[in-house]
All heavy atoms as TSV, in Angstrom:
chain	resi	resn	atom	element	x	y	z
A	1	MET	N	N	-0.816	-5.028	3.832
A	1	MET	CA	C	-1.361	-5.459	2.574
A	1	MET	C	C	-1.424	-6.985	2.502
A	1	MET	O	O	-2.406	-7.529	2.052
A	1	MET	CB	C	-0.503	-4.927	1.440
A	1	MET	CG	C	-0.989	-5.378	0.091
A	1	MET	SD	S	-0.015	-4.617	-1.190
A	1	MET	CE	C	-0.476	-5.617	-2.540
A	2	ALA	N	N	-0.380	-7.644	2.946
A	2	ALA	CA	C	-0.345	-9.103	2.883
A	2	ALA	C	C	-1.412	-9.710	3.783
A	2	ALA	O	O	-2.068	-10.685	3.407
A	2	ALA	CB	C	1.029	-9.609	3.271
A	3	GLY	N	N	-1.589	-9.127	4.968
A	3	GLY	CA	C	-2.626	-9.615	5.870
A	3	GLY	C	C	-4.002	-9.459	5.275
A	3	GLY	O	O	-4.879	-10.310	5.469
A	4	SER	N	N	-4.202	-8.392	4.533
A	4	SER	CA	C	-5.494	-8.164	3.879
A	4	SER	C	C	-5.758	-9.227	2.818
A	4	SER	O	O	-6.886	-9.694	2.668
A	4	SER	CB	C	-5.523	-6.785	3.232
A	4	SER	OG	O	-5.358	-5.788	4.191
A	5	LEU	N	N	-4.722	-9.598	2.080
A	5	LEU	CA	C	-4.886	-10.653	1.078
A	5	LEU	C	C	-5.223	-11.985	1.727
A	5	LEU	O	O	-6.078	-12.731	1.240
A	5	LEU	CB	C	-3.615	-10.785	0.242
A	5	LEU	CG	C	-3.284	-9.610	-0.669
A	5	LEU	CD1	C	-1.913	-9.797	-1.295
A	5	LEU	CD2	C	-4.341	-9.454	-1.740
A	6	MET	N	N	-4.560	-12.285	2.830
A	6	MET	CA	C	-4.844	-13.529	3.542
A	6	MET	C	C	-6.261	-13.504	4.112
A	6	MET	O	O	-6.975	-14.508	4.057
A	6	MET	CB	C	-3.808	-13.745	4.635
A	6	MET	CG	C	-2.432	-14.033	4.081
A	6	MET	SD	S	-1.092	-13.990	5.267
A	6	MET	CE	C	-1.581	-15.194	6.449
A	7	GLU	N	N	-6.658	-12.360	4.649
A	7	GLU	CA	C	-8.010	-12.229	5.205
A	7	GLU	C	C	-9.053	-12.360	4.109
A	7	GLU	O	O	-10.083	-13.004	4.299
A	7	GLU	CB	C	-8.139	-10.881	5.894
A	7	GLU	CG	C	-9.494	-10.642	6.495
A	7	GLU	CD	C	-9.603	-9.273	7.128
A	7	GLU	OE1	O	-8.607	-8.540	7.229
A	7	GLU	OE2	O	-10.727	-8.932	7.531
A	8	PHE	N	N	-8.790	-11.770	2.956
A	8	PHE	CA	C	-9.716	-11.876	1.835
A	8	PHE	C	C	-9.897	-13.335	1.417
A	8	PHE	O	O	-11.018	-13.789	1.193
A	8	PHE	CB	C	-9.215	-11.042	0.650
A	8	PHE	CG	C	-10.040	-11.224	-0.588
A	8	PHE	CD1	C	-11.293	-10.633	-0.700
A	8	PHE	CD2	C	-9.570	-11.989	-1.643
A	8	PHE	CE1	C	-12.058	-10.811	-1.840
A	8	PHE	CE2	C	-10.322	-12.168	-2.782
A	8	PHE	CZ	C	-11.571	-11.577	-2.887
A	9	GLY	N	N	-8.805	-14.050	1.323
A	9	GLY	CA	C	-8.889	-15.460	0.940
A	9	GLY	C	C	-9.680	-16.279	1.933
A	9	GLY	O	O	-10.507	-17.110	1.561
A	10	ALA	N	N	-9.468	-16.042	3.223
A	10	ALA	CA	C	-10.209	-16.782	4.247
A	10	ALA	C	C	-11.683	-16.377	4.258
A	10	ALA	O	O	-12.561	-17.210	4.478
A	10	ALA	CB	C	-9.590	-16.541	5.616
A	11	SER	N	N	-11.967	-15.105	4.001
A	11	SER	CA	C	-13.353	-14.642	3.989
A	11	SER	C	C	-14.130	-15.247	2.830
A	11	SER	O	O	-15.264	-15.702	2.994
A	11	SER	CB	C	-13.411	-13.114	3.884
A	11	SER	OG	O	-12.788	-12.519	4.974
A	12	VAL	N	N	-13.533	-15.254	1.662
A	12	VAL	CA	C	-14.205	-15.826	0.499
A	12	VAL	C	C	-14.403	-17.325	0.682
A	12	VAL	O	O	-15.422	-17.882	0.293
A	12	VAL	CB	C	-13.396	-15.528	-0.785
A	12	VAL	CG1	C	-13.932	-16.295	-1.969
A	12	VAL	CG2	C	-13.415	-14.042	-1.076
A	13	ALA	N	N	-13.441	-17.958	1.314
A	13	ALA	CA	C	-13.524	-19.399	1.506
A	13	ALA	C	C	-14.517	-19.780	2.600
A	13	ALA	O	O	-14.945	-20.916	2.680
A	13	ALA	CB	C	-12.153	-19.952	1.834
A	14	GLY	N	N	-14.873	-18.853	3.468
A	14	GLY	CA	C	-15.942	-19.105	4.419
A	14	GLY	C	C	-15.505	-19.568	5.791
A	14	GLY	O	O	-16.181	-20.394	6.390
A	15	GLY	N	N	-14.435	-19.052	6.343
A	15	GLY	CA	C	-14.051	-19.441	7.692
A	15	GLY	C	C	-12.647	-19.017	8.047
A	15	GLY	O	O	-12.047	-18.177	7.385
A	16	CYS	N	N	-12.123	-19.615	9.101
A	16	CYS	CA	C	-10.785	-19.241	9.573
A	16	CYS	C	C	-9.707	-19.840	8.670
A	16	CYS	O	O	-9.955	-20.748	7.881
A	16	CYS	CB	C	-10.589	-19.708	11.010
A	16	CYS	SG	S	-10.445	-21.482	11.196
A	17	SER	N	N	-8.512	-19.336	8.808
A	17	SER	CA	C	-7.427	-19.768	7.920
A	17	SER	C	C	-7.026	-21.222	8.145
A	17	SER	O	O	-6.760	-21.943	7.187
A	17	SER	CB	C	-6.220	-18.858	8.093
A	17	SER	OG	O	-5.799	-18.873	9.440
A	18	ILE	N	N	-7.004	-21.671	9.394
A	18	ILE	CA	C	-6.618	-23.065	9.661
A	18	ILE	C	C	-7.669	-24.024	9.109
A	18	ILE	O	O	-7.345	-25.017	8.449
A	18	ILE	CB	C	-6.414	-23.302	11.176
A	18	ILE	CG1	C	-5.303	-22.402	11.715
A	18	ILE	CG2	C	-6.134	-24.766	11.475
A	18	ILE	CD1	C	-3.945	-22.661	11.111
A	19	GLY	N	N	-8.923	-23.708	9.369
A	19	GLY	CA	C	-10.000	-24.570	8.883
A	19	GLY	C	C	-10.036	-24.676	7.378
A	19	GLY	O	O	-10.263	-25.743	6.816
A	20	ASN	N	N	-9.807	-23.571	6.713
A	20	ASN	CA	C	-9.871	-23.586	5.248
A	20	ASN	C	C	-8.572	-24.054	4.617
A	20	ASN	O	O	-8.587	-24.842	3.683
A	20	ASN	CB	C	-10.207	-22.189	4.727
A	20	ASN	CG	C	-11.663	-21.878	4.903
A	20	ASN	OD1	O	-12.496	-22.655	4.504
A	20	ASN	ND2	N	-11.953	-20.770	5.517
A	21	GLY	N	N	-7.464	-23.539	5.104
A	21	GLY	CA	C	-6.195	-23.863	4.477
A	21	GLY	C	C	-5.775	-25.304	4.642
A	21	GLY	O	O	-5.156	-25.876	3.756
A	22	LEU	N	N	-6.104	-25.906	5.766
A	22	LEU	CA	C	-5.654	-27.277	6.018
A	22	LEU	C	C	-6.754	-28.316	5.823
A	22	LEU	O	O	-6.579	-29.279	5.086
A	22	LEU	CB	C	-5.088	-27.378	7.435
A	22	LEU	CG	C	-3.887	-26.485	7.734
A	22	LEU	CD1	C	-3.475	-26.617	9.187
A	22	LEU	CD2	C	-2.737	-26.813	6.825
A	23	VAL	N	N	-7.881	-28.100	6.477
A	23	VAL	CA	C	-8.932	-29.122	6.453
A	23	VAL	C	C	-9.656	-29.159	5.119
A	23	VAL	O	O	-9.821	-30.221	4.521
A	23	VAL	CB	C	-9.922	-28.897	7.610
A	23	VAL	CG1	C	-11.070	-29.885	7.555
A	23	VAL	CG2	C	-9.209	-28.995	8.945
A	24	LYS	N	N	-10.096	-28.007	4.630
A	24	LYS	CA	C	-10.866	-28.007	3.384
A	24	LYS	C	C	-10.000	-28.317	2.167
A	24	LYS	O	O	-10.505	-28.815	1.170
A	24	LYS	CB	C	-11.592	-26.677	3.215
A	24	LYS	CG	C	-12.752	-26.550	4.191
A	24	LYS	CD	C	-13.640	-25.396	3.837
A	24	LYS	CE	C	-14.805	-25.356	4.797
A	24	LYS	NZ	N	-15.775	-24.329	4.413
A	25	THR	N	N	-8.715	-28.024	2.245
A	25	THR	CA	C	-7.820	-28.413	1.148
A	25	THR	C	C	-7.718	-29.931	1.085
A	25	THR	O	O	-7.725	-30.517	0.011
A	25	THR	CB	C	-6.431	-27.791	1.340
A	25	THR	OG1	O	-6.574	-26.383	1.438
A	25	THR	CG2	C	-5.519	-28.122	0.186
A	26	GLU	N	N	-7.639	-30.548	2.260
A	26	GLU	CA	C	-7.585	-32.010	2.307
A	26	GLU	C	C	-8.874	-32.627	1.780
A	26	GLU	O	O	-8.855	-33.698	1.173
A	26	GLU	CB	C	-7.351	-32.465	3.741
A	26	GLU	CG	C	-7.174	-33.950	3.888
A	26	GLU	CD	C	-6.905	-34.335	5.331
A	26	GLU	OE1	O	-6.324	-33.541	6.067
A	26	GLU	OE2	O	-7.292	-35.460	5.692
A	27	MET	N	N	-9.988	-31.932	1.996
A	27	MET	CA	C	-11.280	-32.418	1.504
A	27	MET	C	C	-11.490	-32.092	0.024
A	27	MET	O	O	-12.503	-32.454	-0.563
A	27	MET	CB	C	-12.416	-31.808	2.326
A	27	MET	CG	C	-12.425	-32.266	3.767
A	27	MET	SD	S	-13.529	-31.345	4.843
A	27	MET	CE	C	-15.076	-31.426	4.000
A	28	MET	N	N	-10.498	-31.420	-0.589
A	28	MET	CA	C	-10.511	-31.067	-2.010
A	28	MET	C	C	-11.662	-30.131	-2.392
A	28	MET	O	O	-12.243	-30.245	-3.462
A	28	MET	CB	C	-10.541	-32.335	-2.890
A	28	MET	CG	C	-9.362	-33.253	-2.670
A	28	MET	SD	S	-7.792	-32.492	-3.022
A	28	MET	CE	C	-7.702	-32.689	-4.775
A	29	THR	N	N	-11.987	-29.170	-1.518
A	29	THR	CA	C	-13.005	-28.180	-1.857
A	29	THR	C	C	-12.333	-26.949	-2.461
A	29	THR	O	O	-11.182	-26.637	-2.154
A	29	THR	CB	C	-13.814	-27.759	-0.618
A	29	THR	OG1	O	-12.929	-27.144	0.320
A	29	THR	CG2	C	-14.497	-28.949	0.028
A	30	TRP	N	N	-13.059	-26.234	-3.293
A	30	TRP	CA	C	-12.483	-25.045	-3.938
A	30	TRP	C	C	-12.218	-23.945	-2.918
A	30	TRP	O	O	-11.295	-23.163	-3.097
A	30	TRP	CB	C	-13.377	-24.552	-5.080
A	30	TRP	CG	C	-14.693	-23.985	-4.625
A	30	TRP	CD1	C	-15.864	-24.666	-4.431
A	30	TRP	CD2	C	-14.957	-22.626	-4.300
A	30	TRP	NE1	N	-16.838	-23.803	-4.010
A	30	TRP	CE2	C	-16.318	-22.537	-3.919
A	30	TRP	CE3	C	-14.195	-21.466	-4.297
A	30	TRP	CZ2	C	-16.912	-21.346	-3.540
A	30	TRP	CZ3	C	-14.792	-20.277	-3.916
A	30	TRP	CH2	C	-16.134	-20.226	-3.547
A	31	GLN	N	N	-13.009	-23.891	-1.835
A	31	GLN	CA	C	-12.790	-22.863	-0.816
A	31	GLN	C	C	-11.442	-23.040	-0.137
A	31	GLN	O	O	-10.740	-22.073	0.133
A	31	GLN	CB	C	-13.896	-22.899	0.253
A	31	GLN	CG	C	-15.252	-22.514	-0.262
A	31	GLN	CD	C	-16.105	-23.721	-0.584
A	31	GLN	OE1	O	-15.589	-24.820	-0.804
A	31	GLN	NE2	N	-17.402	-23.535	-0.639
A	32	GLY	N	N	-11.084	-24.264	0.150
A	32	GLY	CA	C	-9.807	-24.543	0.794
A	32	GLY	C	C	-8.634	-24.181	-0.089
A	32	GLY	O	O	-7.647	-23.600	0.365
A	33	TRP	N	N	-8.718	-24.529	-1.351
A	33	TRP	CA	C	-7.633	-24.204	-2.275
A	33	TRP	C	C	-7.509	-22.700	-2.487
A	33	TRP	O	O	-6.403	-22.177	-2.587
A	33	TRP	CB	C	-7.832	-24.931	-3.603
A	33	TRP	CG	C	-7.565	-26.390	-3.472
A	33	TRP	CD1	C	-8.487	-27.386	-3.421
A	33	TRP	CD2	C	-6.294	-27.011	-3.329
A	33	TRP	NE1	N	-7.858	-28.593	-3.257
A	33	TRP	CE2	C	-6.511	-28.395	-3.208
A	33	TRP	CE3	C	-4.988	-26.536	-3.294
A	33	TRP	CZ2	C	-5.473	-29.305	-3.056
A	33	TRP	CZ3	C	-3.955	-27.441	-3.136
A	33	TRP	CH2	C	-4.197	-28.810	-3.023
A	34	LEU	N	N	-8.641	-22.014	-2.543
A	34	LEU	CA	C	-8.603	-20.558	-2.689
A	34	LEU	C	C	-7.981	-19.906	-1.458
A	34	LEU	O	O	-7.143	-19.016	-1.575
A	34	LEU	CB	C	-10.021	-20.011	-2.919
A	34	LEU	CG	C	-10.123	-18.518	-3.174
A	34	LEU	CD1	C	-9.444	-18.155	-4.484
A	34	LEU	CD2	C	-11.577	-18.091	-3.185
A	35	ALA	N	N	-8.378	-20.367	-0.272
A	35	ALA	CA	C	-7.813	-19.828	0.962
A	35	ALA	C	C	-6.313	-20.097	1.023
A	35	ALA	O	O	-5.525	-19.205	1.360
A	35	ALA	CB	C	-8.503	-20.449	2.174
A	36	LEU	N	N	-5.897	-21.295	0.684
A	36	LEU	CA	C	-4.476	-21.647	0.713
A	36	LEU	C	C	-3.682	-20.810	-0.292
A	36	LEU	O	O	-2.584	-20.337	0.020
A	36	LEU	CB	C	-4.306	-23.142	0.423
A	36	LEU	CG	C	-2.905	-23.707	0.596
A	36	LEU	CD1	C	-2.453	-23.567	2.050
A	36	LEU	CD2	C	-2.875	-25.158	0.170
A	37	LEU	N	N	-4.239	-20.594	-1.470
A	37	LEU	CA	C	-3.577	-19.782	-2.480
A	37	LEU	C	C	-3.347	-18.354	-1.978
A	37	LEU	O	O	-2.247	-17.815	-2.097
A	37	LEU	CB	C	-4.403	-19.763	-3.764
A	37	LEU	CG	C	-3.872	-18.891	-4.887
A	37	LEU	CD1	C	-2.588	-19.491	-5.456
A	37	LEU	CD2	C	-4.918	-18.751	-5.967
A	38	PHE	N	N	-4.378	-17.745	-1.383
A	38	PHE	CA	C	-4.228	-16.385	-0.885
A	38	PHE	C	C	-3.316	-16.321	0.334
A	38	PHE	O	O	-2.616	-15.325	0.528
A	38	PHE	CB	C	-5.595	-15.764	-0.577
A	38	PHE	CG	C	-6.227	-15.124	-1.776
A	38	PHE	CD1	C	-7.096	-15.825	-2.577
A	38	PHE	CD2	C	-5.925	-13.817	-2.103
A	38	PHE	CE1	C	-7.668	-15.239	-3.689
A	38	PHE	CE2	C	-6.494	-13.212	-3.206
A	38	PHE	CZ	C	-7.372	-13.931	-4.006
A	39	MET	N	N	-3.296	-17.349	1.155
A	39	MET	CA	C	-2.374	-17.368	2.293
A	39	MET	C	C	-0.924	-17.435	1.815
A	39	MET	O	O	-0.058	-16.733	2.342
A	39	MET	CB	C	-2.667	-18.554	3.213
A	39	MET	CG	C	-3.860	-18.347	4.097
A	39	MET	SD	S	-4.030	-19.722	5.212
A	39	MET	CE	C	-5.601	-20.343	4.692
A	40	ILE	N	N	-0.658	-18.262	0.833
A	40	ILE	CA	C	0.698	-18.358	0.281
A	40	ILE	C	C	1.088	-17.049	-0.378
A	40	ILE	O	O	2.193	-16.540	-0.168
A	40	ILE	CB	C	0.793	-19.537	-0.714
A	40	ILE	CG1	C	0.676	-20.859	0.038
A	40	ILE	CG2	C	2.083	-19.483	-1.519
A	40	ILE	CD1	C	0.502	-22.069	-0.857
A	41	PHE	N	N	0.188	-16.467	-1.163
A	41	PHE	CA	C	0.476	-15.205	-1.828
A	41	PHE	C	C	0.680	-14.084	-0.817
A	41	PHE	O	O	1.571	-13.248	-0.978
A	41	PHE	CB	C	-0.657	-14.857	-2.800
A	41	PHE	CG	C	-0.370	-13.640	-3.626
A	41	PHE	CD1	C	0.678	-13.626	-4.533
A	41	PHE	CD2	C	-1.146	-12.504	-3.497
A	41	PHE	CE1	C	0.948	-12.503	-5.302
A	41	PHE	CE2	C	-0.890	-11.374	-4.246
A	41	PHE	CZ	C	0.158	-11.374	-5.153
A	42	GLY	N	N	-0.113	-14.070	0.241
A	42	GLY	CA	C	0.043	-13.057	1.288
A	42	GLY	C	C	1.354	-13.197	2.034
A	42	GLY	O	O	2.036	-12.210	2.313
A	43	ALA	N	N	1.731	-14.429	2.348
A	43	ALA	CA	C	3.006	-14.652	3.043
A	43	ALA	C	C	4.184	-14.285	2.142
A	43	ALA	O	O	5.162	-13.690	2.598
A	43	ALA	CB	C	3.112	-16.110	3.482
A	44	TRP	N	N	4.095	-14.590	0.855
A	44	TRP	CA	C	5.157	-14.237	-0.067
A	44	TRP	C	C	5.280	-12.716	-0.192
A	44	TRP	O	O	6.392	-12.172	-0.182
A	44	TRP	CB	C	4.901	-14.836	-1.446
A	44	TRP	CG	C	5.974	-14.469	-2.421
A	44	TRP	CD1	C	7.159	-15.111	-2.611
A	44	TRP	CD2	C	5.996	-13.342	-3.297
A	44	TRP	NE1	N	7.903	-14.457	-3.574
A	44	TRP	CE2	C	7.205	-13.368	-4.010
A	44	TRP	CE3	C	5.085	-12.321	-3.548
A	44	TRP	CZ2	C	7.537	-12.418	-4.952
A	44	TRP	CZ3	C	5.428	-11.365	-4.495
A	44	TRP	CH2	C	6.635	-11.417	-5.183
A	45	THR	N	N	4.142	-12.034	-0.300
A	45	THR	CA	C	4.148	-10.574	-0.419
A	45	THR	C	C	4.777	-9.936	0.806
A	45	THR	O	O	5.611	-9.023	0.689
A	45	THR	CB	C	2.719	-10.050	-0.619
A	45	THR	OG1	O	2.152	-10.684	-1.777
A	45	THR	CG2	C	2.698	-8.554	-0.814
A	46	ALA	N	N	4.396	-10.401	1.990
A	46	ALA	CA	C	4.960	-9.846	3.225
A	46	ALA	C	C	6.463	-10.094	3.301
A	46	ALA	O	O	7.228	-9.192	3.652
A	46	ALA	CB	C	4.268	-10.452	4.440
A	47	SER	N	N	6.912	-11.291	2.969
A	47	SER	CA	C	8.345	-11.585	3.044
A	47	SER	C	C	9.131	-10.801	2.002
A	47	SER	O	O	10.262	-10.391	2.253
A	47	SER	CB	C	8.601	-13.081	2.883
A	47	SER	OG	O	8.227	-13.517	1.596
A	48	TYR	N	N	8.532	-10.545	0.841
A	48	TYR	CA	C	9.224	-9.751	-0.173
A	48	TYR	C	C	9.470	-8.332	0.324
A	48	TYR	O	O	10.583	-7.826	0.228
A	48	TYR	CB	C	8.414	-9.723	-1.472
A	48	TYR	CG	C	9.035	-8.823	-2.519
A	48	TYR	CD1	C	10.122	-9.261	-3.260
A	48	TYR	CD2	C	8.553	-7.547	-2.738
A	48	TYR	CE1	C	10.718	-8.437	-4.208
A	48	TYR	CE2	C	9.144	-6.717	-3.678
A	48	TYR	CZ	C	10.215	-7.165	-4.416
A	48	TYR	OH	O	10.800	-6.343	-5.338
A	49	PHE	N	N	8.425	-7.686	0.847
A	49	PHE	CA	C	8.567	-6.295	1.273
A	49	PHE	C	C	9.345	-6.148	2.580
A	49	PHE	O	O	9.934	-5.104	2.821
A	49	PHE	CB	C	7.197	-5.630	1.396
A	49	PHE	CG	C	6.594	-5.281	0.060
A	49	PHE	CD1	C	5.519	-5.985	-0.429
A	49	PHE	CD2	C	7.132	-4.274	-0.707
A	49	PHE	CE1	C	4.974	-5.679	-1.655
A	49	PHE	CE2	C	6.599	-3.951	-1.937
A	49	PHE	CZ	C	5.516	-4.660	-2.423
A	50	MET	N	N	9.374	-7.169	3.399
A	50	MET	CA	C	10.089	-7.066	4.668
A	50	MET	C	C	11.548	-7.498	4.577
A	50	MET	O	O	12.387	-6.965	5.303
A	50	MET	CB	C	9.383	-7.898	5.740
A	50	MET	CG	C	8.051	-7.331	6.169
A	50	MET	SD	S	7.234	-8.337	7.400
A	50	MET	CE	C	8.334	-8.131	8.779
A	51	PHE	N	N	11.870	-8.457	3.720
A	51	PHE	CA	C	13.214	-9.018	3.697
A	51	PHE	C	C	13.941	-8.851	2.366
A	51	PHE	O	O	15.082	-8.396	2.326
A	51	PHE	CB	C	13.177	-10.515	4.051
A	51	PHE	CG	C	12.565	-10.779	5.390
A	51	PHE	CD1	C	11.353	-11.431	5.500
A	51	PHE	CD2	C	13.200	-10.359	6.546
A	51	PHE	CE1	C	10.785	-11.668	6.739
A	51	PHE	CE2	C	12.633	-10.587	7.787
A	51	PHE	CZ	C	11.431	-11.249	7.879
A	52	ILE	N	N	13.318	-9.223	1.276
A	52	ILE	CA	C	14.008	-9.258	-0.011
A	52	ILE	C	C	14.242	-7.859	-0.569
A	52	ILE	O	O	15.355	-7.527	-0.975
A	52	ILE	CB	C	13.221	-10.123	-1.015
A	52	ILE	CG1	C	13.167	-11.555	-0.498
A	52	ILE	CG2	C	13.854	-10.064	-2.398
A	52	ILE	CD1	C	12.254	-12.464	-1.264
A	53	ARG	N	N	13.210	-7.026	-0.592
A	53	ARG	CA	C	13.344	-5.682	-1.150
A	53	ARG	C	C	14.379	-4.831	-0.405
A	53	ARG	O	O	15.211	-4.189	-1.059
A	53	ARG	CB	C	11.979	-5.009	-1.162
A	53	ARG	CG	C	11.949	-3.730	-1.928
A	53	ARG	CD	C	10.531	-3.256	-2.077
A	53	ARG	NE	N	10.494	-1.996	-2.778
A	53	ARG	CZ	C	9.594	-1.076	-2.583
A	53	ARG	NH1	N	8.620	-1.280	-1.722
A	53	ARG	NH2	N	9.610	0.037	-3.256
A	54	PRO	N	N	14.366	-4.797	0.944
A	54	PRO	CA	C	15.420	-4.027	1.629
A	54	PRO	C	C	16.825	-4.553	1.352
A	54	PRO	O	O	17.774	-3.773	1.261
A	54	PRO	CB	C	15.071	-4.180	3.112
A	54	PRO	CG	C	13.633	-4.482	3.135
A	54	PRO	CD	C	13.366	-5.258	1.890
A	55	GLN	N	N	16.973	-5.862	1.202
A	55	GLN	CA	C	18.286	-6.427	0.913
A	55	GLN	C	C	18.768	-5.991	-0.476
A	55	GLN	O	O	19.943	-5.669	-0.651
A	55	GLN	CB	C	18.230	-7.948	0.992
A	55	GLN	CG	C	19.564	-8.611	0.798
A	55	GLN	CD	C	19.475	-10.117	0.931
A	55	GLN	OE1	O	18.390	-10.688	1.010
A	55	GLN	NE2	N	20.610	-10.773	0.952
A	56	ILE	N	N	17.883	-5.952	-1.439
A	56	ILE	CA	C	18.253	-5.501	-2.782
A	56	ILE	C	C	18.667	-4.035	-2.755
A	56	ILE	O	O	19.646	-3.642	-3.387
A	56	ILE	CB	C	17.085	-5.739	-3.761
A	56	ILE	CG1	C	16.879	-7.235	-3.981
A	56	ILE	CG2	C	17.341	-5.041	-5.094
A	56	ILE	CD1	C	15.630	-7.585	-4.755
A	57	LYS	N	N	17.933	-3.219	-1.993
A	57	LYS	CA	C	18.283	-1.798	-1.885
A	57	LYS	C	C	19.658	-1.617	-1.240
A	57	LYS	O	O	20.432	-0.760	-1.654
A	57	LYS	CB	C	17.229	-1.045	-1.081
A	57	LYS	CG	C	15.971	-0.772	-1.859
A	57	LYS	CD	C	15.031	0.084	-1.055
A	57	LYS	CE	C	13.808	0.435	-1.859
A	57	LYS	NZ	N	12.896	1.315	-1.116
A	58	ARG	N	N	19.953	-2.413	-0.210
A	58	ARG	CA	C	21.257	-2.328	0.441
A	58	ARG	C	C	22.376	-2.718	-0.513
A	58	ARG	O	O	23.450	-2.120	-0.514
A	58	ARG	CB	C	21.302	-3.228	1.678
A	58	ARG	CG	C	20.871	-2.512	2.936
A	58	ARG	CD	C	21.095	-3.355	4.160
A	58	ARG	NE	N	19.774	-3.870	4.540
A	58	ARG	CZ	C	19.454	-5.141	4.680
A	58	ARG	NH1	N	20.351	-6.073	4.518
A	58	ARG	NH2	N	18.243	-5.495	5.009
A	59	GLN	N	N	22.150	-3.735	-1.324
A	59	GLN	CA	C	23.172	-4.166	-2.276
A	59	GLN	C	C	23.426	-3.093	-3.329
A	59	GLN	O	O	24.560	-2.855	-3.709
A	59	GLN	CB	C	22.751	-5.472	-2.957
A	59	GLN	CG	C	22.829	-6.654	-2.039
A	59	GLN	CD	C	22.291	-7.918	-2.689
A	59	GLN	OE1	O	21.681	-7.879	-3.753
A	59	GLN	NE2	N	22.498	-9.052	-2.021
A	60	LYS	N	N	22.377	-2.426	-3.798
A	60	LYS	CA	C	22.556	-1.363	-4.784
A	60	LYS	C	C	23.299	-0.182	-4.176
A	60	LYS	O	O	24.131	0.438	-4.825
A	60	LYS	CB	C	21.202	-0.904	-5.308
A	60	LYS	CG	C	20.567	-1.887	-6.257
A	60	LYS	CD	C	19.255	-1.371	-6.789
A	60	LYS	CE	C	18.616	-2.368	-7.730
A	60	LYS	NZ	N	17.321	-1.882	-8.227
A	61	THR	N	N	23.014	0.130	-2.919
A	61	THR	CA	C	23.701	1.224	-2.233
A	61	THR	C	C	25.171	0.891	-2.021
A	61	THR	O	O	26.036	1.747	-2.175
A	61	THR	CB	C	23.030	1.517	-0.874
A	61	THR	OG1	O	21.643	1.754	-1.104
A	61	THR	CG2	C	23.644	2.719	-0.223
A	62	ALA	N	N	25.459	-0.346	-1.701
A	62	ALA	CA	C	26.845	-0.762	-1.473
A	62	ALA	C	C	27.668	-0.703	-2.745
A	62	ALA	O	O	28.854	-0.389	-2.720
A	62	ALA	CB	C	26.876	-2.164	-0.885
A	63	VAL	N	N	27.058	-0.970	-3.868
A	63	VAL	CA	C	27.764	-0.946	-5.140
A	63	VAL	C	C	28.107	0.493	-5.530
A	63	VAL	O	O	29.169	0.757	-6.078
A	63	VAL	CB	C	26.903	-1.611	-6.247
A	63	VAL	CG1	C	27.517	-1.384	-7.612
A	63	VAL	CG2	C	26.760	-3.078	-5.963
A	64	LYS	N	N	27.244	1.454	-5.220
A	64	LYS	CA	C	27.456	2.841	-5.609
A	64	LYS	C	C	28.546	3.540	-4.800
A	64	LYS	O	O	29.149	4.495	-5.261
A	64	LYS	CB	C	26.160	3.629	-5.466
A	64	LYS	CG	C	25.111	3.235	-6.475
A	64	LYS	CD	C	23.850	4.049	-6.294
A	64	LYS	CE	C	22.791	3.620	-7.275
A	64	LYS	NZ	N	21.546	4.359	-7.076
A	65	ARG	N	N	28.806	3.067	-3.579
A	65	ARG	CA	C	29.814	3.714	-2.729
A	65	ARG	C	C	31.222	3.412	-3.245
A	65	ARG	O	O	31.573	2.272	-3.525
A	65	ARG	CB	C	29.697	3.203	-1.298
A	65	ARG	CG	C	28.449	3.640	-0.608
A	65	ARG	CD	C	28.463	3.149	0.809
A	65	ARG	NE	N	27.198	3.479	1.456
A	65	ARG	CZ	C	26.793	2.958	2.583
A	65	ARG	NH1	N	27.557	2.082	3.210
A	65	ARG	NH2	N	25.645	3.302	3.102
A	66	PRO	N	N	32.061	4.442	-3.330
A	66	PRO	CA	C	33.451	4.174	-3.749
A	66	PRO	C	C	34.239	3.549	-2.606
A	66	PRO	O	O	34.012	3.848	-1.434
A	66	PRO	CB	C	33.988	5.567	-4.079
A	66	PRO	CG	C	33.128	6.495	-3.317
A	66	PRO	CD	C	31.772	5.837	-3.178
A	67	SER	N	N	35.158	2.696	-2.943
A	67	SER	CA	C	35.978	2.072	-1.902
A	67	SER	C	C	37.078	3.030	-1.480
A	67	SER	O	O	37.590	3.808	-2.280
A	67	SER	CB	C	36.572	0.770	-2.433
A	67	SER	OG	O	37.344	1.033	-3.578
A	68	PRO	N	N	37.470	2.983	-0.198
A	68	PRO	CA	C	38.484	3.926	0.308
A	68	PRO	C	C	39.880	3.636	-0.198
A	68	PRO	O	O	40.324	2.706	-0.623
A	68	PRO	CB	C	38.445	3.756	1.822
A	68	PRO	CG	C	37.618	2.562	2.101
A	68	PRO	CD	C	36.931	2.185	0.846
């Protein structure tokens, strides 16, 4: 899902992620900012589902277990 969001942002912006996220942002074009926004949102979404959410589930499971 996160990769799809990043791909969508790069597609709408009109090129590859490096070209849009770095170069066009520096040139202050709306395509670059849109691509950068979707890349950040995609990376955040991926890190949430891969790292943060499983850690929260583990903490909730640890709290429910009785201590010996």
